[in-house]
N, C-alpha and C positions, 0 to 999 in steps of 0.2 A: 504494500500500500504506500503510495507516495505521500510524503509530508505535505501539509498545506503550505503553499508558497504564494507570495504576491509577485506577479510578473512586473518588471520594471523596464523602462527603456534603457537605463544604465543598470544592467542586471548584476548586482553585487551578491546575489544568492550564491552559496556554495552548492554545487551539484555533485552527485556521486553515481558511479556505475561500476559494475563488476564484469570482468572478462574471464571466461573459461575456454579451454581448448576445444571443448565439445560445443558450447553454445555461443561462442563469440561474445560480443558486448551486449550487456543488458540495457534497457532504456535508462535514460538519465532520471534521477530522482533528486529533488531538492531537499537540502537540510532545512528544516523549519527554524527560522530565527537565527540562522548562522550567515552572516554577511561579511564579505572581505573585499577590500579595495584592490587587492592584488593577489598574487599566487599563494596558495597554501603549501604546506609541507607535511608529510606523513612519516610515522615511524611506529614500530611495534616493540613492546617490551613485556615479557611475562604474560603473553596472551592478550594484552590490552592494546588497542589501536589508539594512537594519538594523532590529532590534527592541530597544527599551530598555524596561525595566520595573524594579520595585522588589523582585523576588524573592519568595520564599515568606514566609509569616507567621512572625514570631519572637515568640511569646507575645503580650503586649499592646503591644509596641513599635509605634509608628506612624511614626517616622522611620527609614527602612530604607536599607541600602546599594543604590545603583543598579547594575544589571547589564545586560549587553548581549550580543546574539548576532547573527550575520550569515549570509547565504547569497548566493552569486553564481550566478544561474541559468545563465550561460554556462559556468561551470566544470563543469556536469554534461553539457554537450553531447558531449564526447568519449566519455563512458560510454554515452550514448544511441547514438552511432555504433557503439561496440563491441558493444552488444547487438543492433543491427540486423545487423551483420556476422556475429555468431555465430548469428543466427536464420535466415540464408539457407539454403534447402533444399539437401540433399545431391544430388549427381549421381545419376542413375538407376543402379541396381545397387550402391549403397553397402552395405557390409557392416554387420552388427549392431554390430561393434566401433566402426565409424565413427559410427553413429547414437548409440551410447552416449557417445562422446567429444563429439559435437555437443551432446547434452543437457547434459553437464557444463559445457561452455563457456557455454551459455545461462544455466544456473543461476548460474555464477560472475559473468557479466556483469550479470545482473539484481541480484545481491547487491551488486556494486560500484556500480551505478547507485543503488540504494536508499540506500547509505551516502553517496554523493555528493550526494544531494538533501536530506540532513539539515542542519539549521542547526547552527552550531558550539555547543559547550557554553557556558553562561552564564559570563561573566567580569565581575569588578568593574570599575567605572570609576575610574580614577586614584587609587590603587588602591582607595580607599574613599570615594566620594562618597555622602553621605546626603541623602535628600530626604523630605519629608512628603507630597509629592504626585507624581503621574506627571509626569516632566519633559516639556518641549517639545523637538522635534527637527525639523531642517530641513536641506535641501541648500542651502548658501550658495555658489552658483556653483562647485560641486565640492567644497566643504569641508563635512563633516558637523558641524553646530553644535548644542549642547544647552544649554538653560536649565532650571535646577531651583530648587526652593524650599529655601533653607537656613534652618533654624529654630533651631538651637543650643539656646536656653533659653526656648522658648515657655512651658514650664510655670511659669517664674518671671516671665512677663510681658514678655519681650523681643520686639521687633518682628521678624517674619520678613523675609528679603531674598531677592532673586533673584540667582543666580550663573550664569556661563556657562563652558563649556569647549568644545573642539573636538577632532576626531580628526586626529592628525598621523601621520607615517611616520618611524620611527627604525630604521635598519638593516634596512629591508624589512618591518618589522612595524608594525601600527597601534597607536598609543599616544595616550591622551587627555592633553591639555595640562593644566597646573595651572589650577584654576578661579580666576576673578576675579569680584569683585562687579560688578553692573550699576549704574552711576552714572546717575541720572536718575529713580529712583522717589522720591527725596526722603524725606519723613517719612511715606510711605504704608505700606500694609499689604498688599503685593502677594501675590496668590494666583492659582492656576489658570492658569499661563502657556500660551500657544499661539503658534506661529510659522509663517510662510509667506514664501516668496520671491516678491516682487511688483515688477514694473518694475525688476528688477535689484538690488533691495535687500531685506534681511530685515526683516520687520515683526513686531513683538512686541505681543501684546495680553494683558492680565491684569486681574483683578478688584481693585478698590480699595474695599472696603466702608467704609473710613474716610471716603472722599470720596463714597460712594454712586454709584460710576460704574465703567465699564470704561475702562482706559487704553490708549493706542495710542502705541507708540514705533517708531522706525525706526533701523536701524544704519547709521552713515555710513561713508565710506571709511577713516576713521582708527580705526574700531573703537569709537567712542562711540555712545551712544544718545540720541536727542533726541525730544521730542514731535512728532507729525505736525501741521504747520500751526500750531505754537505751542501753549502750554499750554491756552489757552481752547478750542481745537478738538480737543484730544486726549481729551475725554470723550465717551463713547457711552452712550446709554440711561441717563442719570443717574437718572431716576425709577424705574428697575426694580430697582436694587440695594439690598438691605437695608443699613442703616448698621451700623457696628461695634457700636454699643450693642445693636441688634436681634439681633446674632449672639452675644451673650454666653452664651446657653444651648448654643452649639455648642462642643465642645472645641477649643481652639486647634490642637492637633496633628492634628486631623482634616482641616484645610484645607477646600477647597471640595468639593462632592459629585462634581464631575467637571470636567476641564479644558474650556476653551472650544473650540468647533469652528471651525477656520479653514482655508480653501482658496481657491485662485485658480481662477476659472471665467469664461469668456466675457469676459476683459478686466477683471474686477473682483475685489476681495478680499472674499470672503463670510465672514460670521460667524454662527454659531448658538450660542445660549447659553440656559441655563435661567433663569427669572425669579427663582429663589431659591437659597440655598446648599445646600439639600437636594433639588435637582431642581425639577420643576414644568413648566408648559407652556413649550414651546420658542419662542424669538424669533429673528428673522432680520433682518440688515441687510447692506448691501453698500457698499464703498468704491471709488470710481471713480478714485482717485489724487488727488482734490482734497478731497472731503468724503464723509461717510457719509450714506447714504440713510435713510429712515424705518425705525424698528424696528417690525416686524409679526410676527404669529404665523407660525412655520414649519409651516404646516398648510394643507390644502386648504380651499376655501370650500364652502359648501352650495349648493343649487340656486338660491338667491336671490343668490348672489355675496357672501355674508357669512360671517364666522366665527361659530361657535356652540359650545356645550359638546360637541356630538357630533363636530365636525370638528377642534377644537383638539387638537394632539398633546401629550401629557404624558409626560415622561421621568422615570424613576427617578433619573437623574443628569444627563448631558449628551448630546451627540451627536458622532459622528465625521463628517467631511466629506471628500469627494474629488471631483474632476472626472474624468468618464469617459464616453466615448461621446457627447459633446455634451450631457451632463446633469450637474447637480450632485447627487451622491448623499449621502444622510444615513442613518446607521444609529444607533439609540439603544436603550437598554433600556426596555421598556415599564413604565409605572407600575402596570399592571393585573395582570401576570403576570411570569414569568421569561424571556420570549421577547424576542429582538431584533426591531426593526421597521425596515423599509427603505422609504424614499420618495425621490423625485427632484424636482428643480426645474429649470425652463427659463424663460427670460425671457418667452416667449410664453404657455406653458401654466401657469406658476407651479407650485405643489406638487401632486404626484400623490397618489392615494389610498394610504395606508400598507398595507404587506403584512407580516404576521408571518412570520418565518423559522422554519420547522419544522426542528428538530434543531440549532438554533443558540441555545442557552439561556444567558443571562447576565443578571445584574442590575448589571453595571458597564459603563461606557462602553467601546466597542471601539476599534480602530484601523483606519483605511482607507488604502490606498495604491494608486495606479495604477502598474503596472509592465509590462515587456515580457520575454518569454522565448520560446525556440524556436531552431531552427537559424538561422545567419546568413543574412540575406536573407528569412527566412520567419518572423520574430518576430511574435508576436501580442500585443496589448495586453489586459490583464485587470485586474480590481480585486481586491486582496488584502484580506481581512478577518481580523483577529486579535483574539481576545477571551479573557478568562478565563472559567472555568465559573461556575456559580451559587454565590454566596456565602451559605452557610447557617451560617456560623461563629457559634457561641454561646460567649462568653467563659466559661471554666471558673469554677465557683463556688469562691472561695478556701476553703481548709480552715478550719473553725471554730477560733478560738483556744482553747487549753485553758482550761477553766473555772477561775476563780480559786478558791483555797481558801475554804471556808466554815466556819461554826461546826460543821457536821456532820463536818468533817475533824479536829476537835480530839480528841486521845486522852487528854490529862490537863491539869489546871490546877494552878498553884502558888498561893502566898499572895497575896491581893488587897490592894492598897494603895489607901487612900481619900484623895482630895484634899480641898482646902478646900471647905467649903460656902458658897455665895454666894447672897444674896437680892437680888432686883431687884423694884422696885415700880412699879405703874402710877400714873396721875394721881390725886392726892389720897390715895395709899396705900390705896385700897380693894381693890386686887388685888396679889398677890405670887406670884412664882415663885422657888422655892428649888431650886438645882441644884448638882451636883457631878460630878466625873469619878472613876471607879474604874478601876484598871488591874490586870490579872491576867496573869502570865506563863503561857504554854501551850506544849504540845508537840503537833505534828500527827502524824497516823498514819504519815506518811512519815519522821518523825524530825526535821523542821524545827522550829525555834523560832519562836514567834509571840507576839503580845500581844493580849489582849482588853481593849478600852477600853469601859467602860460609861458611858453618859450617863444620869444619874438626875435626874429633875425632879419637883417637887410644886407644883401650882397651888392657891392658897388665896384666899379673899375675907374681908374684914373686915365684921362685922355684930354689933351688940349687944355691943360691948366685947370681942370675941373673934374669932380667926381660925378659919375652917372650910375643910375640903377643898372645892375647887371641882369638883363632879362634873358640872356642866353640866346640860343637859336634852335632850329629844328634838329641840329646834330647833338647838341649838348647843353645842359643847363646846370647851374650850381646845384650841388647835392649835399644835404646834411646826412651824415651817417647816424645810425641808431645810437641812442645815448641814454644816460641815466641822470635823474635828478636825485640828489642826496639831501636828506632831511635830518637836522639835528638841532638840539637846543643850543643857543649861544653859550659859548664857554665849554661845552662838552667836547671831549676828545674824540669820542666815537659817534658814528652816525646812528640815529634811532631807526630810521627807515630809509628805503630807497624806492624809486619808481622808474621803471624803464619806459621809454617811448620810442616809437619807430621814427626813423628819419624820413627823408623824402626830398623831392626836387623843390626848388624855389619856383614861385609862380612868375608870370610874365612881367610883374612889376618889381621883380627881384626880392620878393618877400617870402619868408618861411615862418609859419605860425602854427603852433599846435597846443592844444589844451590837454593837461594831464590831471585826472581826478585822483586825489589822495584821500583815503579813508582810514579810520581806525586810530586817529591821533587823539591823544589825551589833551585836555585843555592846557594851554601854555603858549609860550612864545617860541617860534621855530625859525631857523635859517634854512632856506631852500636854495641850493646851488647846483649849477650845471657842471657835470664832470669835465675836468680840464684836459682829459686825455683824448677827446674826440676832435674831429676836424670837419671842415667844409671843403669839398673838392670843386674847383672852378677851372674850366678850360676845355681844350680839345681842339680840333681843326678850326672850329669857328672862331675861337678866341684869337688865334694868331692871324687868321685871314682878315678878320673884320676890324681888329684893333691895331694891328701893326701894318696892315695892307701888304703882308708878305705871304706868298703861297709856299707851302712846304708839304712834303710827304710824311713828315715825322709828327706823331701825335704828341701833344704837349699838355700837361696839366699843372695847375698851381694848386697846392694843398695848403690850406691855412689852419694851423693848429690854434685851437680856441683856449684862451685863458679862462679862469673861473669867473662866472657872473653869478650873482646871488641877490636874494631879497629876504627881508625879515618881516614876519607877520605874527600877530597874536590871535589865537583861535580859542 
């Protein structure tokens, strides 16, 4: 019976399905009230299945609290037996009342079995472990161990680190131990951890984009982590991993697109990983306990025994791995659509042809786990698949900030105060810009007080013993660059406010005038000044031709640097 689930456009529901060699994949069934923003991870310890994930989306937060849920298949067997007992046929000649009682027992037993088969509600890990990526989970010789990416201050440029915790038992209830940092990653930039138990020890692999490699550590008997075979031999596929500089366009808190796929099969530790941080074609390598084999596409070959564009498998993220039924199974989200894809690997036959899983839609990496369930002595092995639904989340558009007040919001104006008039000259004093600042107190329509600062400029040129307004020509006009008005109280060293305004061309009468509305000033006396680092550009072909009567092919401009002009007003 499927759990009750609410369909969503951004489907954060966790879905599960079971694969057997005889029956293939079962239909997808949703976990009721289990939501995850990204990929989950699975592990088994002492007959109990554990699922760890990062919970439902929380706005734009990407570092989320890690949650976990569990299910023990054997715990449901008494309820299976109770249903079988209640379903036994009645003796011949049973009354209608006895038949009604039997039916009620069957319904009650079925309801109890349905409840027993549910996974426990999500709980937070210790009690609030946060991670920016899906954690790694492994059965460490009976102990459930987890490694997660602790990021703290990625937004301020801090380096992420890997931390570990494990499940303990206190007073008969499972409790996660206090997390501790993993020593051994040095000054690296660890991402996308994956773990597996191999040859009696836990092996940890992660991405190190700073060193352009995958890193391989093993956990020793004292609980420390060391590189496998020494530091030089702990790098895998170095040429495949983008450098940290190449990843700058990725948001740091997004981590890797999907965790590495790691599983033990046929006496080797197998690794599948995408060739880039945002997914891509899948690569495969295997570790025999001594060294890693060649890195090759995790894809079938064509009829000529070669890899090509048609056969190479491309994942939207990464792939999940598990050994089951004598084959290495890989499931990954297709880069072409929203379907999961299943293929297998054997040492003799290599990779099989991929099969799209109908009814199992996701664009995130799933989780795979081989497990056993059924009556004692009659258990069967199966492959459990858990994945989140299709991620169609579109970040909400933030509300537009309120428009700042404009001159159209002015209801009334007071008396204008005119500041000192300043004249600045170009080279040889052939050009001049006269400028001043005017200040006018104003009241807005909402009753707020404001100030209108007016920048008033006049451009002139000297010719024939007199100054004339510089009206420019069709080729060029005097132009004021964008500038800033600085506002401070007289005697203060620092400016209290500033107001930018756009520059522009002078008009046909050689005038430039613009009004700047200044709001939010407390009552007091203020000095308003024009930035002295700005300039007015005058000239071009027209200036030389019409004022010197000399034709030339060389473009010529006069640039006049403005000195400070200011005015003082009380508001």
